[in-house]
N, C-alpha and C positions, 0 to 999 in steps of 0.2 A: 515732660514726657507724656506721650499719649496714654490715655486710660480708657477702660471700657467697664461694663457692668456684667455681672453674672447673677442670675436670679438666686436669691437667698443670702447674698453677701451685701452688707450695708456700706461697704467701702468700695470705691472705684478701684479697679485692678490695673496695674501697669501692663501695657501691651508687650513690654520686654520683661520677662520673668527671670530673676537671678537663680541659676542652678547652683546646687551645693555639692556637686559631685567631686570637686577638687578641694573641698573644705576639710582639710586633715587636722589642722591645728589652728587655734585662735591666735595667730601671729602673722607678721608680714610674710608674703604679700596678700594673703587671704583677707586679713583684717582691712587692709587698704582698699581692696576691691569692694567689700561690703559697705564701707564708709562712702566710697565714691558713688556707688549705686544709689544710696540714699540721697546724697547731695544732688545727684542728677534728677531727682524726682521719682525714682523707682520705689515701689513699696511691696512687691510680691516675691516670695521665695519658694522655690521648689525643693522638696526633700522627700524622704521615704523611710519607712521602718527598715527596709532592706539595706539602706545606707548606713545603718547602725549609728556610729558615733557622730555622723554628720548632724543628726537631729540635736544631739547634746550640745555640740559646738554652736549651732545656730541659736539654740535656746539661751545659752550662756551669753552670747553677744547681744541678743535682744534684751536680756535682763540688765546687762551692763549699761546699755544705751537707753534703757527705759522706753523701748519702742514697740512693745507688744501690741498695744491698742492702736498703733498708727500703721501697722503693716498687715499684710495678708499672707497667711501660711498655707501652702498646698503641700500636704503629705499624702503618702500612699501606703496601702497595706495589702495583705493576702497574696504576696509574691510566692511563686512555687518553691523557690530555693531558699526561703527564709526560715531556717530552723529545722525543717524536715523536708525530705525530697517528695516530689509529687504534688498534685493539685492541692491548693489550700484555700480555694475560693468557697468558703463556707462560713456560717455565722460564728462558729467558735474561733476560727482564725481571725476573722474581721475584728471581733471584740478584743481578743488578746493583743493584736497588733495595734489597734487604735489606742487602747489604754496605755500600752507601753510607750507609744509615740507621744502621747500627752505628757507622760511622766518625763520622758527624755527632753522634750521641748520646754518643760516647766510652765505649761499653760493649761487652762481648764477647757479650752476648745481650739479647734482648727477651723479656719474659714472655709477651706476647700479640702474634701477628702475623696480620694480616688482609689478604686481597686486596681492594683498594680498589674495584675494579669487576669485572664478569664479562664474558666473551665466550662466549655460548652455543654458538658455532660451534667452540670449542676443546674437545677431549676432556678429561675430568676426569683420566684416568690420568696423563699426564705432569705435570700440575699437582700432584697428590697425591704423586707420586714425588719431585718436586723439593722440595716442602715438607718431606717426611719426611727427606730428606738433611740438611736444616738442623737438624731436630730431633735427628737422630743426632749431628750435629757440635756440639750444645749451643748453637747460635746462637738457637734458638727453644725456648720451653717449651710453648706451646700455639698451635694454628692455628685460624683462623676465617675467615669471609667477611663482607665489608661490601658491601651492595648486590647480593647474590645471592638469587635466588628460593629458596624452601624446596625446590622440586623439584630444583634443581641441587645444593643442599647434600645432599639425601638421596642423589642419584646419586653424588656424590663420596664420601660416607661408606660407601655400599654397595661402591664400588670399593675403598676403603681396607680395609674389613672382609674382603673376599674375597682381598686380596693381603697380608694381615698387616701393614698400615700403620696409622698413627694418623690418625684422621679429624678433621674440624672439631669442636671442642668448644664453640664459641660462634658467634653470628651478630651482625652489627651493621648492621641496616637502620634506616631512620627508623621511629619509633613515637611517635605523639603523639595526644592527644585530638582535635585538629583534623585532619581527613583531607585530604590534598592532592588537588586536582583533577587535577593533572599533576605529573610529577617536578620537584622544585625545581631540580635540575641534571641534565644529560644523564647517563643511565646509572644514576640513583639508583633505589632500591627502597624502598617503604614497606610496612610490615607491615599487611596487610588482615586481614579476619576469618579467612580460610583459613590465612594465615600464623600468626596467633596460635593457632588451633586446632592446627596442626601442632606449634608450640612447646610447647603445653600437653600434647599427647600424648607428645612426646619429651623434655620437660623440658630442652630445650637452652637455655642462658642466652642472653638477648638484651640487647645493649648498645645502647641507643637513641641515635642522633644526632638533633639538632634535636628533643629531647624536649619542648620547650615551644613548638614550632611558630613559631619566630622571634619570640616575644613576642606571639603572637596574643591570648593571654588576659591580657595585662598591663594592659589598659585604654587603651592608646595608639591602638587601632584602633577604628573605627566603620564601619558599612556605607557611610556617605557620605564617608568619608575615604579618598581614593585616592592619597595622596602616596607610599606605598611600593608601587611597581608590582609588585615581586616577591611580596610578601605578598598583594596583591590577586590576582595571577595564580594563585597556588598555593592560597590558603586561603579567599578570599572566596566563600562559597556559603551558601545558605539553611540547609543542615544544620549547617554549622559555626557559624553565628550562633545557631542553636538550642542547639548544644552549649555555646556561650559563655553563653547565658542560663541554662542548667541549671547550669553550673559556678558562676556568680555566685550562684544561689539556694542551692546546696549550701554554698558558701563562707560565706554569711551564717548558715546554720544551724550550721556548725561553727566560726564565728568565725575564719576564715582568709581568704585572698584567692583570687580565681579562678585566678591563675597557680599558686598552691600546689596547688589542686585538680587542675589540668592535670598537674603534675609527679607528684602522688600517684597519678593514674590510671596512669601508666607503671610505677610501682613497686608497684602492687596487682594485677598480672596473675596468671594461673594457672600461670605458669612463672617461673623465676628471671630477674630483670631488673635492669638498671642504667640510669642516665640520664647521658648526657654533658651537662655544663652549662658555661656561660661567664659566671659572675657578674662584674659590673663593679665591685662594691664589697663590703665585708664584710657589709653589710646584706642584699644579694641572696643572698650565700652562706648567711647565717643563715636566711633564709626557705626556701631549698632544703632545708637540714638539717631544719627543722621539718616540711616536707612529707613527709619520709620516715616520719613518725610519725602521719600521718593515715590511719586505717583506713577502708575501704569495705566495705559488705556487697555480696554478689554482685548484689543488686537495684539498689543505688546505681550500681555499675559499669555494669550493663546500661542503666540509665536515662540516665546521662551520655552513653553512646555511641550512644544512639538505637537500641538493638538490636531492640526490639520493633517500632519503626516500620520499620526496615530489613526485618525479616522479613515485615511485612505488605505490602510493596511487590511 
């Protein structure tokens, strides 16, 4: 499995990150998928304080398999709806969520720690100061932002640089070939053209959630099928159906599937990128691994993403 590096973490990180959103019990088929991911060479898991018992289950499995020092854990904190309503992006919430996550995971540190949401009304200074305290205490190896705009990330990193602190070394917004018409969930951020250009200029790694747009390219959806109201609300648009048609055409030319093309799109960016995935069976995991090895030319990437058409508008 392809791997990459993130500053601050001494282990190479799998470019396919195993999500834990469906990890409800430590039994089949969830256990089977965790085992299959490790056998395939994967080593990075995405979870969050807001996912509650998912951290506990992941920690139990890692302890059972004696894998903690061989894997990379990405967890997140300071989600708005975690425990109390309203913005929680402040030092007190960060400390509370981190310490509770460490306890749930049964570990003394996490490799990657991201703020799950942002509050633009909160100054970046106290946030970066708090996160750096935990880096100094060896509770965190590297810090990042999930669902922060690139402008806020740049502001935070400029503050860190001017105060002798460690800045964000990764970002985790949504990035997918299908572009959302509106946020899938409140407070979410999706990487648009400007965000991708900023990541390209700074070479800041991007760890994409919902990298396959909720299965939009799986073939389960059609313009006249409105059974899944969330996917309809977020992804049903003329441009996205055109992207689907182009993904299907390119898939036929490369003898792969459209959803593999969609995943390969995320992994063929001009900056380091990973994709958080949630395969339901070993076959889906295998198709994701195969997608890592699908190359695109810059022209194919631009054509898939309707870039010329967007520029002409």
